C-alpha positions in Angstrom: -30.0 -13.5 11.9 -30.5 -16.9 12.8 -27.5 -18.8 14.0 -28.0 -21.2 11.2 -28.0 -19.1 8.1 -24.8 -17.4 10.2 -22.8 -20.8 10.2 -23.6 -21.2 5.9 -22.2 -17.5 5.8 -18.9 -18.7 7.5 -18.9 -21.9 5.3 -15.7 -21.7 2.9 -16.7 -21.6 -0.2 -16.5 -24.4 -3.2 -14.2 -23.2 -5.8 -13.8 -26.1 -7.8 -16.0 -24.5 -10.5 -14.1 -21.1 -10.4 -10.5 -20.3 -11.1 -9.0 -20.5 -8.0 -6.4 -17.6 -7.1 -4.6 -16.9 -4.0 -3.4 -13.9 -2.9 0.2 -14.5 -0.6 2.1 -11.2 1.0 0.1 -9.8 3.0 -0.9 -9.4 6.8 -4.5 -10.0 5.7 -8.1 -8.3 5.2 -9.8 -6.2 5.9 -7.0 -3.8 5.3 -5.1 -3.1 8.9 -2.0 -2.3 8.0 -0.9 -1.0 4.6 -0.9 -0.3 1.1 -0.7 -4.5 0.2 -3.6 -5.4 2.7 -5.5 -2.5 1.1 -5.2 -4.0 -2.8 -5.5 -7.7 -1.6 -9.4 -6.4 0.3 -10.3 -4.1 -2.5 -10.1 -7.0 -5.5 -12.0 -8.9 -3.1 -14.3 -6.2 -2.8 -14.7 -5.6 -6.8 -13.3 -9.3 -8.0 -16.5 -11.5 -9.2 -16.4 -14.2 -6.6 -18.9 -15.8 -9.3 -16.1 -16.2 -11.6 -13.0 -15.8 -9.3 -12.5 -17.9 -6.0 -10.0 -15.7 -4.2 -7.7 -17.2 -1.5 -6.1 -13.9 1.3 -3.7 -15.7 3.3 -3.0 -13.8 6.6 -1.3 -13.7 10.0 -3.4 -15.4 12.3 -2.6 -13.3 15.2 -3.2 -10.0 13.1 -7.2 -11.4 13.5 -8.2 -12.5 16.8 -11.6 -11.9 16.4 -11.9 -14.6 13.5 -12.1 -18.0 13.9 -12.1 -20.6 11.7 -11.6 -20.1 8.3 -14.5 -17.6 7.6 -15.6 -15.6 4.1 -14.2 -12.5 3.2 -17.0 -10.2 0.6 -17.6 -13.9 -1.1 -14.0 -14.9 -1.5 -12.1 -17.2 1.0 -9.0 -17.1 4.2 -6.3 -19.0 5.4 -4.8 -18.0 8.2 -1.2 -18.6 9.4 0.7 -19.1 12.8 3.5 -17.0 11.5 4.4 -12.8 11.4 3.2 -11.6 8.0 6.3 -8.9 8.3 10.0 -8.7 9.2 12.5 -12.2 8.8 9.6 -14.3 9.5 7.4 -13.5 6.4 10.0 -15.3 4.3 8.6 -18.5 5.8 4.8 -17.1 6.3 4.8 -16.1 2.3 6.2 -19.5 1.6 4.5 -22.0 3.3 1.7 -20.1 2.0 2.9 -20.2 -1.7 3.0 -24.8 -0.8 -0.7 -24.2 0.9 -2.2 -22.7 -2.5 -0.6 -24.7 -4.8 -0.7 -28.2 -3.0 -3.7 -28.0 -0.8 -5.9 -25.2 -2.9 -4.9 -26.1 -5.9 -4.4 -22.5 -7.2 -4.9 -21.4 -11.3 -2.8 -18.4 -10.3 -0.4 -17.4 -7.6 -1.2 -13.0 -7.0 2.6 -12.3 -5.1 2.9 -9.1 -3.2 6.2 -8.6 -2.4 9.2 -11.0 -2.2 9.6 -12.1 0.5 8.6 -15.8 0.1 10.3 -15.5 -4.0 13.0 -18.0 -2.9 10.3 -20.8 -2.8 9.0 -19.8 -6.4 11.6 -22.4 -8.2 9.9 -24.9 -6.2 6.1 -24.0 -7.0 7.4 -23.5 -10.8 9.2 -27.1 -10.9 5.8 -28.6 -8.7 3.0 -27.2 -10.7 4.5 -25.9 -14.0 1.1 -24.9 -15.2 0.0 -22.4 -11.9 0.8 -18.7 -13.2 2.7 -16.5 -10.9 2.3 -13.0 -10.9 4.2 -10.9 -8.6 4.1 -7.5 -7.6 7.8 -6.3 -7.2 6.5 -3.2 -4.5 9.1 -0.6 -4.5 12.1 -1.8 -5.2 12.8 -2.5 -1.5 16.4 -3.1 -1.6 16.7 0.9 -2.1 15.4 1.9 1.2 18.3 3.1 3.6 16.8 1.8 6.7 18.3 -1.4 5.9 21.6 -2.9 6.9 23.9 -4.0 4.1 23.5 -7.6 4.5 19.7 -7.0 4.4 19.5 -5.1 1.3 21.7 -7.6 -0.2 19.1 -10.4 0.6 16.5 -8.2 -0.4 17.7 -7.6 -3.6 18.5 -11.3 -4.1 14.9 -11.7 -3.5 13.9 -9.6 -5.6 15.8 -11.6 -8.7 14.1 -14.8 -7.6 10.4 -13.0 -7.9 11.5 -11.1 -11.7 13.2 -14.9 -12.8 10.8 -17.1 -11.5 7.6 -14.9 -12.1 5.3 -15.3 -15.5 4.5 -12.1 -15.2 5.4 -8.3 -12.7 3.7 -5.8 -11.7 5.2 -2.6 -11.0 2.5 0.2 -9.4 4.5 3.2 -10.7 5.8 4.3 -14.0 9.3 5.3 -12.8 9.6 1.5 -11.3 8.3 0.2 -14.8 11.8 2.0 -15.9 13.9 0.3 -13.4 12.5 -2.7 -13.6 13.7 -2.7 -17.6 17.0 -1.1 -16.3 17.8 -3.1 -13.7 16.5 -6.7 -14.4 15.9 -6.2 -18.2 12.2 -7.5 -17.5 8.6 -5.5 -19.1 6.7 -5.3 -16.2 3.4 -4.5 -16.2 1.8 -1.1 -14.5 -0.9 -1.2 -12.5 -1.3 1.6 -9.7 -3.4 1.1 -5.9 -6.5 3.1 -6.0 -7.8 5.9 -3.7 -11.3 5.7 -3.7 -11.9 3.6 -1.1 -11.4 6.1 1.0 -14.1 8.8 0.2 -16.5 7.9 3.0 -18.6 10.6 5.1 -16.2 12.1 7.7 -16.4 11.2 11.4 -16.0 14.4 14.0 -13.8 13.6 16.8 -11.7 17.0 17.5 -11.9 20.4 17.1 -9.1 21.8 13.9 -7.1 25.0 13.3 -7.7 26.8 10.0 -5.5 26.1 7.4 -3.5 23.6 8.6 -1.4 21.4 6.8 -1.8 17.3 6.5 0.4 14.5 5.8 -0.1 10.6 7.0 3.3 8.6 6.9 5.1 5.9 8.7 7.6 8.0 10.6 10.8 7.0 8.3 14.3 8.9 7.2 13.3 7.9 3.4 10.2 9.6 4.1 11.4 13.0 5.0 10.0 13.5 8.0 12.3 15.7 9.7 12.4 18.2 6.5 8.6 18.9 6.8 8.0 19.4 10.5 12.0 21.8 9.7 9.4 23.5 7.3 6.6 23.9 9.0 8.4 25.5 11.9 10.5 28.2 9.4 7.1 28.7 8.1 5.2 29.4 11.4 2.4 27.2 9.2 0.2 25.0 11.7 -0.1 21.3 10.9 -1.1 17.8 11.9 1.0 15.0 11.1 -0.3 11.7 12.0 2.4 8.7 12.4 3.8 6.0 14.3 6.3 8.2 16.3 6.9 5.5 18.6 8.3 2.9 16.6 11.5 3.6 16.1 14.7 6.1 17.4 14.4 8.3 14.7 10.2 9.0 15.3 10.6 9.4 19.0 13.6 11.8 18.5 11.6 14.0 16.3 8.8 14.0 18.6 10.6 15.4 21.7 12.6 17.9 19.4 9.2 19.1 17.5 6.5 18.8 20.2 7.2 22.2 22.0 6.2 23.8 18.9 2.6 24.6 19.6 2.2 24.9 15.5 2.7 21.4 15.1 0.3 18.7 16.7 2.4 14.8 16.4 -0.6 12.9 16.6 -0.5 8.8 16.9 -1.7 6.3 13.8 -5.5 6.7 12.8 -6.9 3.7 11.2 -10.2 4.3 11.2 -11.3 6.2 7.6 -13.9 8.1 8.8 -11.8 10.0 11.4 -8.8 10.7 8.4 -11.7 11.8 6.3 -12.3 15.0 8.3 -8.5 15.7 8.5 -8.4 14.9 4.9 -11.5 17.3 4.5 -10.7 20.5 6.9 -7.1 20.4 5.5 -5.5 23.4 3.2 -2.1 21.1 1.8 -1.4 18.0 2.1 2.2 17.1 2.2 3.7 13.9 1.4 7.5 13.6 1.9 8.1 10.1 0.5 10.8 9.3 -2.1 11.4 5.8 -2.7 9.1 2.7 -2.9 7.0 3.8 -5.9 3.2 4.7 -5.7 2.7 5.7 -2.4 -0.9 4.2 -1.5 -1.6 7.9 1.4 -0.6 10.1 -1.7 -3.1 8.3 -4.4 -5.4 8.5 -1.1 -4.9 12.3 -0.6 -5.4 12.5 -5.0 -9.4 12.4 -3.5 -9.5 15.0 -0.8 -6.9 17.5 -1.8 -6.5 19.3 -4.8 -3.0 21.6 -3.4 -0.7 19.1 -2.7 3.2 19.7 -1.8 5.3 16.5 -2.4 9.0 15.3 -2.0 11.0 16.0 -5.2 11.6 12.7 -6.9 10.1 10.7 -10.3 8.2 8.9 -8.1 5.4 11.0 -6.6 6.0 13.1 -9.9 5.3 10.0 -11.9 1.9 9.5 -9.2 0.8 12.9 -9.9 1.3 12.8 -13.6 3.9 16.2 -12.6 0.5 18.3 -10.9 1.0 19.5 -8.0 4.1 21.2 -6.5 7.4 19.8 -5.3 10.7 20.4 -2.7 13.5 18.5 -1.8 14.4 20.7 1.2 13.3 22.8 4.0 13.6 26.4 3.1 11.7 25.3 -0.2 9.7 23.8 1.3 8.8 26.9 3.4 8.9 29.3 1.0 5.7 27.0 -1.1 3.8 27.2 1.8 3.7 30.9 2.6 3.0 31.0 -0.9 -1.2 29.7 -0.7 -1.6 28.6 -3.9 1.5 26.8 -4.0 0.9 22.8 -5.2 -2.5 23.3 -6.5 -3.9 21.5 -9.0 -5.9 22.7 -11.4 -9.8 21.0 -11.6 -8.8 19.4 -14.8 -5.9 17.9 -14.1 -7.2 16.3 -10.4 -9.9 14.9 -12.1 -7.9 12.9 -14.0 -6.5 11.8 -11.7 -9.5 10.6 -9.7 -9.8 8.3 -12.6 -7.2 6.5 -13.0 -6.5 5.9 -9.6 -10.4 3.9 -8.9 -10.1 0.5 -7.7 -13.2 -1.3 -9.7 -10.2 -0.3 -12.8 -7.2 -1.6 -10.9 -9.0 -5.0 -10.1 -10.2 -5.8 -13.6 -6.4 -5.0 -14.5 -5.2 -7.6 -11.8 -7.8 -10.1 -13.8 -6.8 -9.5 -17.2 -3.0 -10.5 -16.2 -4.2 -13.3 -13.6 -6.9 -14.7 -16.4 -5.0 -14.0 -19.8 -7.8 -15.7 -21.7 -11.0 -14.5 -20.2 
């Protein structure tokens, strides 16, 4: 491709004739962090750029290879100088909203999470015709990892998000119920997709037979300790992929369990081909998440595993439509691991789940909310 052609591809799109949709609340695209980033990327890949112009706000330092403001999948990216995670996310997201409303003049604002929700009243006041749609994530204030003041702040931000959004999205049926119970709002159910993980496996190591696989952030509420204890009790081989060095909890677990030869505690793997290889050869997928709504790693697992054992909570049962197997302590999980058929999902039910979590359909559901006149 010529240099002139490359320059044309990297020019910002002219969005004046399109419905303009700003996407706020992610580190950016392509996805390199978590579920919201994957959602933003898949929306960009599936939303018709000839009818809708997405502007996705990104953390500049997360994409050092990008210069200027090139497009992505036919849409636009805007890079901000602040971190999109932690306390600075409150300012990052507010700055993104201000740019979207007063510079881009977006017709609709898709807010992923509620770090910047305190800014929404100003958006409603300044541009009352702009449509605001907020995905409230997993009700973050319920997570034990946060201190009491932080949990109070998160709950207040969630109140702002619900109060000043035109529509609220929840990614899990159990979250829909909680939103009604806590806020009195009828949230719209739209889950995550998982079919983006269906790529050709990339072999990068030799594997033991019949191992259990878990892919998760190493946090207490994900019950990583429980999963490791169960595998020791059952003497079951396993590969656990996670960020072991990011917290004292993870460091303690790695020190405590690294001496067990059947346990392989690996650092994060972001290469989807390598993850596909691990998933294709695993005998069972273990999912310990206990809060947070629909977890993307569980949805992705549905496309690779017929045998899934998940922590027994309303969120996981809703995601799997009661299929698979469930546990709430190490001894129970060890027993289910020893039973080679526990957690198997029959073909009809796994097919139904895989049809439910398709990004093409999920993107259409988002468009229908963002543009109710489509």
